[in-house]
Every structure is written in C-alpha cells, then in structure tokens.
C-alpha positions, 0 to 999 in steps of 0.5 A, a space after each residue: 443331571 444338576 451338579 452341586 458344589 460340594 460343602 467346601 467349594 461353596 464354603 469357599 466361594 461364600 468366603 470369596 464373596 464375603 471378602 469382596 463384599 468386605 473390599 467395597 464396603 471399606 472403599 465406600 466408607 473410604 471414599 465417604 470419609 473424604 466426602 466429609 471431609 471435603 464437605 469440613 473443608 469447604 465449610 471452613 473456607 466459606 465461614 471463615 471471616 464471614 465479616 470481611 468487609 467490617 459492616 462496611 457493606 462493600 457488596 452493591 447486590 448484597 447491600 441492596 438486599 440488605 437494605 431491602 431486607 431491613 425495611 420489611 415487617 410484619 404487615 397489619 393485616 393479610 389485606 394489608 399485606 398484599 396492597 401495594 399502596 400500604 404492604 410492608 413486605 413488598 420488596 418493589 415499593 418503599 413500606 408506608 414507613 420510609 418517609 419521602 420515599 414511602 411508596 415509591 418504586 425500589 427497583 428491586 431486581 432479585 429472588 423473593 425467596 431469598 429475601 424473605 427467607 433471610 428476614 425470617 431466619 434473622 428475626 427467628 434468630 434475634 427472638 430466640 437469642 432474647 427467649 433464651 438468653 436469660 435462662 443459658 449458663 453464663 458461658 453460652 450468653 454472649 451468643 445469645 446477647 449477639 443472636 439479639 443483633 441479627 434482625 439489624 441491619 449491620 448483622 443482615 448481610 452475614 445472616 444472609 452469607 450464612 445462609 449461602 454458605 449452608 446452601 452452597 454446601 447443603 446443595 452444590 457440593 451434595 448434588 454435585 456427590 450425588 449426580 456424579 454418582 448417578 452419571 458412573 452408574 452407582 446412584 446407589 453408592 452415593 455418600 449421601 445415603 446413611 449406610 451402604 446399599 446391598 446393590 452396591 456391594 454387590 454391583 
C-alpha cells in the first residue's frame, strides 16, 4: 500500500527544500559578487596608466605592430587589396606610399587579426569623434576631441593596449571562471549565467 505524507509533513519538506534553495541562491549571489569584484579589480590594474611610456613606444613588438598599422589604409579597389605590389593592407610589404621602402618586405611576424582589429577600431573611434563631437555637450567634447587622434601613430598603442585589456577580461578571466565551474561538474552554476539555473539550485 502506498503511503502518503500528511499535510504537515509535506509542508515541512517543502519548507526545508525552499530554505536549501534559498541558501544555495545566496551562496551563488555572493560568488557572483566576488567574481565581478575580481573583474573590477582586474580592470583597474589593466587599464590604469595605459600611456605608461608617455608615447615613447618602448616595447619593440608593440612598436613594430603600430608602425605597420599606421601604414595601412583603405585600398583603391578589391583587386588592389589582394595585389601584393600595390596593396595598402598587406602587412608583409610596405605600401606604395612608403617612399623608398615601397614594395619591400618588412618581416611582419605577428597575427593578422589583432593588426586589422587595431586599425578598424582606431579609425572607427576617430571617425565617431569627428562626427559626434560638434553635437555633444561641452563637458563631453574633450573626449570626442581625444577620440579624433586615436588613429594617429602616437595613439595607436593606447588603442591596442585597451583592446588587449578587454580581451584579457572578456576572454581570459571569464573563460577561466566558466572552465572552473565546468571542471567542478557544475557548469549551471557559472557566474556568467544571468540567473541561477534550476539545476544549480537543486544540485
């Protein structure tokens, strides 16, 4: 014969389950708070004093990437973009406007994606600053004026450092947190999830 719980026993069981879930939810929220505090601390360390070398470009690898990025410009046509002799986006040869260096190899040994991302972001920021600057409140115009210089040689390193910091925060720290939760066998409890998963609260 199947036994049934009395209403009182059933209510106690429901209350106990609710308290357990509330405790797990509170623990998860504390963990998320600690995680985002870690992100804030990492951001503070990563983005403080980006111009640490005062535009001197003392890092050799960074300086070479910026040197190449500063020479990249919009090609005249799609065909010209893929013609090594006249391409203005080829990092392995100096473009036609490089004077005596035009067409010569420049020994670029770094990735294409960071280079093109740096060029695109810096020029987009400069264009946005020029476009939006005049219509902004007076308090925000200095920021727009600063943005107009981001595609210049001296400022490209700052853009690259900012992008590198964002990748560190968005990829490294976040991925490690997700991997840690997955390794522990509780991927549903990752702090990257917007709301607690039922499987996390019930596990």
